[in-house]
N, C-alpha and C positions, 0 to 999 in steps of 0.2 A: 472216925466215920460212924454214922448212925447205925443202929441195929436194923432199922428199916429204911431202905432207900425210896420205897414207894408206899404211899398211904392213900387208900381210897376211902373217902368219908361221905356217907349218905348219898351215894351215886344213884340217881334216878334217870331213866331214859324212856321216853315215849316216842313212838313212831306213829304218827297219825292219832288213832284212837287206842292203839295197843301199847300197853305198859310193859316193856321188856324187863327193865331193871326197876325194882321198886325202892329198895333202900340198901344198897351194897356197901358194907364196911369190911375192909380187908387190909392188913399190913403185910408187905412183902419183905421178908428178912434179906438183908444184904449178903451177897455171896452164897446164897442157897438157891435151890430150885423148888418152886412152889407150883403144884399142880392144881388145876381148877376142873373139877368134874361136874357133870350135869347132863341133862337130857338134850337131845337135838333141838335146836331152836329156842333153847332156854336162856340164851344171852351170854354164853361163855365168851364167844368171839367179840361180842359187843363190848365187853369189859376191856379186852386188850386193845381194841381199836380206840378206846378212850385214852388208854395209857400212851399210845403213840401219837395222839392228837388227830387221828382220822375222823373221830366223832367228837361232838361237844355235848356235855351233859344237859338234860332237861333241868336238873338241879344237882347240887353236890359238888365235890372237889376231888381232883386227883393230884397228889403232891409227888414230885420227884425231887428228892434232896431239898425239901421244903419249898419248892417252886410249884405253884398251882398251874399245871399244864393247861387246864381247861380255859385259862385267861389269856394264853399266849397266841400270838399271830406272826405271820411273816418271818423275819430273820430270827426272832427269839424262839419260835417254835422249831424252825429248821436246825438251830443250834442244839436244842434238846434231842431232836430226832437223830442227830449224829451219834448220840450216846446210846441210842436204843435200836437194836437190830430186830427186824420182824420178819420171821420165816412164815410165809402164807402157806395154806394148806396145799395148794397145787404147786408150790415152788415159784410160781409167777415168773417164769423166765420169758424173756422177750424172743419170740419165735424168729424175728428178723436178724438177730444177733447170734454168732456162735458163742460157745462156752466161755472163751476168754473175754469177749466183749461184754457178755452178761455180768461176769464177775468184776470186770474193770469199770463198769458203769458208775458206781457210786464214787469211785476215786476221781473219775473225770468230771463228775458233776460237783463234787464238794471239796476237791483239793487242787493244788496246782503242781502236783508231782510231775517230774519228767518221765518220759516214756520208759527209760530203762528201769526206773524205780517201780513204775506201774507193773511192768512185766514180772519183776522180782516178787512184788506183793501178791499178785494174782496166782503165780505158780506155787508160792509158799502156802496160800490159803487152800488151793486145790489139794495139795499134798496133806495139809493138816486135816482135811475131811476124808482122807483115806482114798483119794483118787490118783491114778497115774497121770500127773499133770501134762506131761508131754504127749501122752496119747489122746486125752479127751479135750484139751484146750481149744482145738480147732474143729471139733465136731459141733453139729447144730443140735438144738434141743430135741428134734424129732428123731435123732439117732441115739438117744439115751434111753435106758431103762428107767422105770419109775423110781427105783432106789438112787440111781445115778442123778436123775433130776433133782431129787430131794437134797442130795449132797452138794450139787452145784449151787442150788438155791441157798444152802447153808453157807457155802463159801462166799457167796455174794453178801449174805447177811452179816458176816463177821469181818468183811474186807476193811471196814473203818475201825476195827477194834472196839466195838461197843462195849459199854459197862453193863448193859441190860439186854438180855435176849428174850424175845417172845416167840413161842412156838405154837402155831395153830394146827392142831391135829397132824403132827410130823410123821406119824406112821400110818395115816389113813390111806387105804387102797393098796397097802403093801402086804406081801406074803409074810408069814411068821418069821422066817429066817432074816429077811430083809429088815423087817421091823425091829428085830433084836439088834441088828447091825446099827441102825439108826439110833436106837436107844443107847447103845454103848458109845456111839459117837458124841451124843449129847453129854454123857457123863464125862468123857475124855475132854471135851471142850470146856466144861465147867471147871475142871481141874487145871487145864492149861491156861485159860484166859481169866480164871477167877471172876467170872461174871455172876450177876444176879439173873436168875432165869424164871420165867413163868410159862408153864406148859399146859395147854388146852388139849384134852384128850378124852376119847371114849374107851381107849384100850387100857383097862384097869391093870392087867397083868404087866404089861410093858411099863406103865406109868409108875407102878410101885418099885420097879427096878431103878427108875431114873430120878424121882423127886425126893426131896427131904420133908416137905410139908404138903398137906392136902387140904383143899377147900371144896365144899359141896354147894353149888348154886342150885336153888330150887325155888320156884315161885317168885323169882326176882330178888331173892335175898340169899346170903350166905348162911346155911343152916348148920354147918359144921366145919371146924378148922382144927388142925393139929398134925402131929408127926404120924408116921405109919401106924405105930401101935395104938395111938389114941383114936385114929380114924377107923381102923379095922374093928375096934372095940366100941365104936360109937353107940350111944343109947338112942340116937335119932333113927326113928323107923325108916324114914326115906332113905337114909345112908345105907342101912343094912339091906333094904330091898334092892338098891342100886348095885351094891357090891355082889350080891347073890343072883343078880339077873332076874329078879322077880318083878315083873311088870304090873302085877295086880295091884291097883291102888296107887301106882306111881304115874303111869302115862294116862 
């Protein structure tokens, strides 16, 4: 297995006349959690949308196990996406479906499993993310707390046993206690499923509990990358301002 299962090379993305990503280069270590920090609207989510093939680069490449995702279409792209779980910031649950049907949805779409096996898989995944499966399975999304919605979204994200997990602001909008619970859940899943994870977050404190490596996106490029010690002791001025909440000269 390669040390880096995802390689982003010279990634550039322009929307209209606005250049969001200028020249992003980043290697994601296999089996580790990499966090990407940055300012709001700076392009963090744009990076992971490229990884899952929701966006196409203006230029540059995104490799997953030496396959350039940016060139894939149709069945080839769908096959890659089954390896990559994406937890959206909102959880992105279908309001017209109950919890069970939300989590079961990818299995019904991408597999030919029988109903008995689907029930078993859904209940196991709900339990794995720390929910009382028998209690919540037939609740509707509007009956769930914010933290429960995140967990249900996470259960759906992992239902196909992906090799890569992408988290877009997983603790956004949650209170500190619930945020910590979600962070511990991410760590537990990392150990249980041995996934490669990419975490987008503004929550510095929680992210340092969760990730192994850290990258800072600023001005459309990665300005710093390393483990926690390296990142916290970065000589890059923008990184230090970000870590210490100093907006002067950053925003």
